[in-house]
C-alpha positions in Angstrom: 128.6 104.6 12.5 128.8 107.2 15.3 125.9 109.2 13.8 123.9 105.8 13.4 124.6 105.0 17.1 123.5 108.5 18.2 120.4 108.4 16.0 119.3 105.0 17.6 120.2 106.2 20.8 117.8 109.1 20.6 115.1 106.7 19.3 115.9 104.4 22.3 115.7 107.3 24.8 112.3 108.1 23.4 111.2 104.7 24.2 113.1 104.7 27.5 111.3 107.7 28.8 108.0 105.9 28.2 109.4 102.8 30.0 110.5 104.9 32.8 107.1 106.8 33.2 105.2 103.5 33.0 107.5 101.7 35.4 107.4 104.7 37.8 103.6 104.4 38.1 104.0 100.6 38.6 106.7 101.1 41.2 104.7 103.6 43.1 101.7 101.4 43.3 103.7 98.2 44.3 106.3 100.0 46.5 103.7 101.9 48.6 100.7 99.5 48.3 102.3 96.2 47.6 99.8 95.7 44.7 101.0 94.0 41.4 98.9 96.0 39.1 98.8 94.2 35.8 96.1 96.5 34.4 98.8 99.2 34.1 99.3 98.6 30.4 95.4 98.8 30.0 95.4 102.1 31.7 98.1 103.4 29.6 95.9 102.4 26.5 92.9 104.0 28.1 94.9 107.3 28.4 95.6 107.2 24.7 91.9 106.7 24.0 90.8 109.3 26.5 93.0 111.9 24.5 91.4 110.6 21.3 87.9 110.7 22.5 88.3 114.2 23.9 89.7 115.5 20.6 87.3 113.5 18.3 84.0 112.9 19.9 83.2 115.3 22.7 82.2 118.1 20.1 80.0 115.6 18.4 78.2 114.5 21.7 77.3 118.2 22.6 76.4 119.1 19.0 79.3 121.5 18.7 80.7 120.9 15.2 84.3 121.7 14.9 85.0 121.8 18.8 88.0 119.8 19.8 89.6 119.4 23.1 93.3 119.4 22.0 96.5 117.8 23.2 97.3 120.5 25.9 93.9 120.3 27.8 94.2 116.5 27.4 97.6 116.4 29.0 95.9 117.7 32.1 92.5 116.0 31.9 93.4 112.6 31.0 95.6 111.7 33.9 92.9 112.9 36.1 90.1 110.8 34.4 92.4 107.7 34.2 93.6 108.4 37.8 90.0 108.7 38.9 89.1 105.3 37.2 92.1 103.8 39.1 90.7 105.0 42.3 87.3 103.4 41.6 89.3 100.1 40.9 91.1 100.4 44.2 88.0 101.5 46.3 85.6 98.9 44.9 87.7 95.9 43.9 91.2 95.9 45.2 90.5 97.1 48.9 88.8 93.7 49.5 92.1 91.8 48.6 94.7 93.5 50.7 94.6 90.9 53.4 95.3 88.0 50.8 98.4 87.1 48.9 99.3 89.7 46.2 98.7 87.1 43.6 95.0 87.7 44.1 95.4 91.4 43.2 97.5 90.4 40.0 94.7 88.1 38.9 92.1 90.7 39.4 94.0 93.5 37.5 94.7 91.0 34.8 90.9 90.5 34.6 90.4 94.4 34.5 92.9 94.3 31.5 90.9 91.8 29.6 87.7 93.6 30.1 89.1 97.0 29.0 90.6 95.5 26.1 87.6 93.6 25.0 85.3 96.7 25.6 87.5 99.0 23.3 88.0 96.3 20.7 84.2 96.0 20.4 83.8 99.8 20.2 86.9 100.9 18.2 88.0 97.5 16.6 91.4 96.2 17.0 93.0 98.4 14.4 95.0 101.4 15.2 93.4 105.0 15.0 95.9 108.0 14.5 95.7 110.8 17.0 94.7 114.0 14.9 95.4 116.5 17.8 99.2 117.0 17.8 99.7 120.7 18.5 101.1 122.7 15.6 104.0 124.0 17.8 105.3 120.5 18.1 105.0 119.5 14.4 108.1 119.1 12.2 111.6 118.3 13.0 114.6 119.7 14.8 118.2 119.4 13.5 120.3 117.8 16.2 123.4 117.8 14.0 123.6 114.0 13.5 119.9 113.5 12.6 116.5 115.3 12.1 114.4 114.5 15.0 110.6 115.1 15.4 109.8 118.0 17.7 107.1 116.1 19.4 109.4 113.2 20.4 111.8 115.6 21.8 109.1 117.3 23.7 108.1 113.8 25.1 111.6 113.0 26.2 112.0 116.3 28.1 108.5 116.4 29.4 108.8 112.6 30.7 112.1 113.3 32.4 110.8 116.3 34.2 107.7 114.3 35.4 110.0 111.4 36.6 112.2 113.7 38.5 109.4 115.4 40.2 107.7 112.1 41.3 111.1 110.9 42.6 111.6 113.9 44.6 108.1 114.0 46.1 108.2 110.3 47.1 111.8 110.3 48.4 112.5 113.7 49.7 109.3 115.4 50.8 107.0 114.8 54.1 104.3 113.8 51.7 106.4 110.8 50.5 107.6 110.0 54.1 103.9 109.9 55.2 103.0 107.6 52.3 105.7 105.2 53.1 104.9 105.3 56.8 101.3 104.6 56.0 102.3 101.5 54.3 104.7 100.1 56.7 102.7 101.0 59.8 99.1 102.2 59.2 97.9 102.0 62.7 100.6 104.5 63.9 99.7 106.9 61.1 96.0 106.6 62.0 96.9 107.7 65.5 98.0 111.0 64.0 94.5 111.7 62.4 95.5 110.5 58.8 92.9 108.9 56.8 94.8 105.9 55.5 92.4 104.4 53.4 91.8 107.6 51.5 95.7 108.0 51.2 95.9 104.5 49.7 93.1 105.3 47.2 94.8 108.6 46.2 98.2 106.9 46.0 96.7 104.1 43.5 94.9 106.9 41.5 98.2 108.8 41.3 100.1 105.6 39.9 97.4 104.9 37.4 97.3 108.6 36.4 101.1 108.3 35.4 99.9 105.5 33.1 97.4 107.7 31.6 99.8 110.6 31.2 102.1 108.2 29.3 99.2 107.3 27.0 98.6 110.9 26.2 102.2 111.3 25.2 102.1 108.2 23.1 98.9 109.0 21.2 100.5 111.4 18.7 103.5 109.0 18.1 101.9 105.6 17.8 98.4 104.5 16.6 95.9 104.4 19.4 94.8 100.8 19.7 93.2 98.5 22.3 96.1 96.4 22.1 98.8 99.0 22.5 99.5 98.2 26.2 99.4 94.4 25.9 103.1 93.8 24.8 104.3 97.0 26.6 103.2 95.8 30.1 105.6 92.7 29.9 108.5 95.0 29.1 107.5 97.4 31.9 107.3 94.5 34.5 110.9 93.5 33.2 112.0 97.0 33.6 110.6 97.1 37.3 112.2 93.8 38.2 115.7 95.0 36.9 115.4 98.3 38.7 114.0 96.7 41.9 110.4 96.2 42.7 109.1 99.2 44.3 112.2 101.3 43.8 111.4 104.7 42.3 114.8 105.6 41.4 115.3 102.0 40.0 112.2 102.4 37.7 113.5 105.7 36.3 117.1 104.8 35.7 116.5 101.2 34.4 113.6 102.5 32.1 115.9 105.0 30.5 118.9 102.8 30.4 117.0 99.8 28.9 115.4 102.1 26.2 118.9 103.3 25.3 120.4 99.6 25.1 117.3 98.5 23.2 118.0 101.3 20.6 121.7 100.7 20.3 121.2 97.0 20.0 119.3 97.6 16.7 122.5 98.9 15.3 124.6 95.7 15.9 121.9 93.0 15.8 118.3 94.2 15.4 116.5 90.9 15.9 118.0 90.8 19.4 116.5 94.4 20.2 113.0 92.7 21.2 114.7 90.2 23.6 117.7 92.1 25.1 115.8 93.5 28.0 114.6 90.0 29.1 118.2 88.8 28.7 119.4 91.5 31.0 116.5 90.7 33.4 117.8 87.2 33.7 121.4 88.2 34.3 120.4 90.8 37.0 118.1 88.3 38.8 121.0 85.8 38.9 123.4 88.3 40.2 121.2 90.5 42.4 117.6 89.0 42.8 116.3 92.1 44.4 117.1 94.2 41.4 119.7 96.9 40.9 118.1 99.4 43.3 116.0 97.0 45.4 116.4 96.3 49.0 118.1 93.1 50.0 116.2 90.7 52.0 
């Protein structure tokens, strides 16, 4: 039983770090910009497809047979590409809605989700496509004592945890993070110091969406790359963010990892409940602490 719990815990941790990274990007965007980005799941899907396209099609487009942009370059290029696309969304669509109720930004980003999903379904179909670019160094398994665990999944866990900690530190403990928070709470004061607040907002939104793209790259070798891969995940991510506290960076990381572990362990005792345990916990947290575990009261 102990080995089974540990094995499911590791699989749950794998899901948990994806929840954490996705929730982190969502929390950065909401906490600093007060934008409810429902397109976050579609941008995660876009990240996986960018990695697939870089590996499979770029060589064909330029007539370079056998040329591939593999996983390691994609790990750098994809967040930049997805983040750049996110900046275009902020600059040309969302910026006009900041003076209105946040529900308008939610509806707009939901529309972006439908457009992206429809576009990729028409191009690639709704069926999943395996990502062929997993690096040789991360193929195979490693013996953890209680189970044989895929090397790539172990890499994804460690890499995601490092990214989450770095982002938390930058936002909460550096002058850059303080400037971002100040620009959100009192933009006129920050402008008085010569800071280009609109550019800062655009870069912040791009950074948050870039995190979704990064999660998509890490997910591509594990799951099938599909236009619908972010559709169900975004609902779970919103639940994670609500439990951790809307806009809380630490809440996104801690609740994402914890809920992934709980989901994994739940499969040991009652597998059908694993798909709903996160939402059950969300209801309990909202009843006891409506602002979330790490959210600010009032």
